N, C-alpha and C positions, 0 to 999 in steps of 0.2 A: 504494500500500500504506500502511496506517496503522501507526503505531508499535506498537500493541497486537498486530499480527499478526507481528511479528518474533520468531522463536524458532529453536532449533537444527534444527527439521525443515525449514527452508528450505535448509540446506546441501546442495549438489549439484543443486538444481533449476535448470532453464533459465529465463531471464528476459529481459525487455527493460527497458532503463533509459535515462536521459538522460545524454548526455555532450556537453558544450559545445553544448547546444541540439539535438543530433541523437539520435534514438532508435537504440540499438544493442542487440545481443543478446550474451548471455554465460551463464556459470554462476556461481551463488552459491557462494563458497568460505569465507566467514567471516561472523560477526555480532558486534556489540558493543552492549551496552546499558549506558549509564552513568547517572549521576544525572539528566542533562539531555537526552540524545539516544539514539536507536536508529540503528544503522548497519549496512549490509549491504555486504560487499565482493564485487564482481563481477569475475570473470576474463572479459575480452571475448573473443569468438570470433576476432577479428582485432585487431591493434594499431591504434590511432587516433592521428593526429597532431594536435597543437594547438600552433601556433607551431613551434618547433624541436624540441619534445619528442615522443616516441612513447610512448603509454600502452597498457599491456597489461591493466591492471586499474584499478579505481577504487572509491570508496566512495559509496554513496547514503545520505543521512542525513536525519533530521528531528528537530525538537524534540519532546520528550515532552509538553510543555504544550499545544501547538496543532497538531501534525503538520506544521508548516511546514518545507519543505526538499525536496531532490530525491527523497527516498524516495517521495513521493506519486506520482511518475511510474513507479516500478518496478512491473512486472507479471509474475507467473508465467505462463509460456507452455507448460509441459509437465506438467501435473498427471497425465497418463497415463504418463509416463516412469518407468522404474525407474532407480535410482541405485546405483552401486557405488563405494566408496572403497577403493583399493588402495595398499598400500605394498610396494615392491620391496626385495629384499635387495641390489640393485645400483642405482647411480644410473641414472636414465632416460637420461642422456646415453650411458652405456656400452651400454645396451640398444639405443639408436638406432644405435650403431656396428655392432651385429650385423646390423641390417637393411641398412644402407648397404653393408657389406662383402659381403653375399650378396644383392644386388639381383636377380640372375637367379632366385634361389630364391623370394624374397618378393614381388617386383614393386612394392615400396614402399621408401622411404628411411628411415622411422622408425616407431616404435610408434603415434604419433598418426595417421599416414596409414593404417596397417593397421586400427586401430579405427574411424576415421572412414569407411573404405570399407565397413565392415560396415553393412548396411541399418539406417537410423534410429538410428545410434549416434554418439556424440561423446566424444572424449577431451580432458580439460582437465588439464594438469599444474599442480599447486599448489605444489610445492616440488621439491627435488632427487630425492626418491624416492617421492613420493606423487602420485596422480592421482585425479580424479573421472571416472567413465565413466557416461554416461547412454545409455539405449536404450529405445525404445518397447516392444519385446517380445523382445529377444534377450539380455538380461543373463545368463541362465543359460548360454547357449552361449558367450558371451564369457568368462564366469568359468571354464567348463570348459577353453576354449582357453588362457586365461592360466595356470591351474594346471598344465597339461600342458607348456607351452612357455616360460614366463617364470619368472625367479627371484622369486617372490612371497614376501613376508615375512608380511603380514597382509592381510585383506580384510574388508569389511563391507558388506552390502546395507543402504543407508540408507533408501530409499523403494521400496516395492513396491506 
C-alpha cells in the first residue's frame, strides 16, 4: 500500500501485513498521518510471539517522501466485506461472562466465538467496549441479533 492510499475508510477492513518477516492477517483499527509518515494499526487475528513478547497488534508505516517502510507490504484482502463498528453499554468482558455462564444455552464461551461462528464473519475487539465486526454478506443479520440480544450503546456501518 502506498502512503497516499491511507485514509479513514481503511478502518475495519481485513488485511494482510508483515510482522517480523512473516505475512499475517488482521483488521485495521486505526490510522495516523503525521508530517513525515503514514501509519496503519492492525489488530492481528491471533497473537504472534517475537522473543519473549506476545503481540496482539502492530503498526505498519512508511515515509511520506518515498513510501519506504513496512506499509508497502500491507494489502487489503476483503474489499467485498461489510464492516460494523459497535460500542456496548457494558464492557465486553462482562458480556463474555454471560456466554460462559450459560454455555449450554449459547454453545460458545464468549461474544467473539459467537460472531466468528456466524458464516464469513469476524469479531475484533479494539478496546474495553468497542469492536469491529466484518462479514461478507451477513452484517444486517448480525446487527439485528446484536440489537435484540446485547447491550448496544452505538453502532455504525463503516463499509458496505
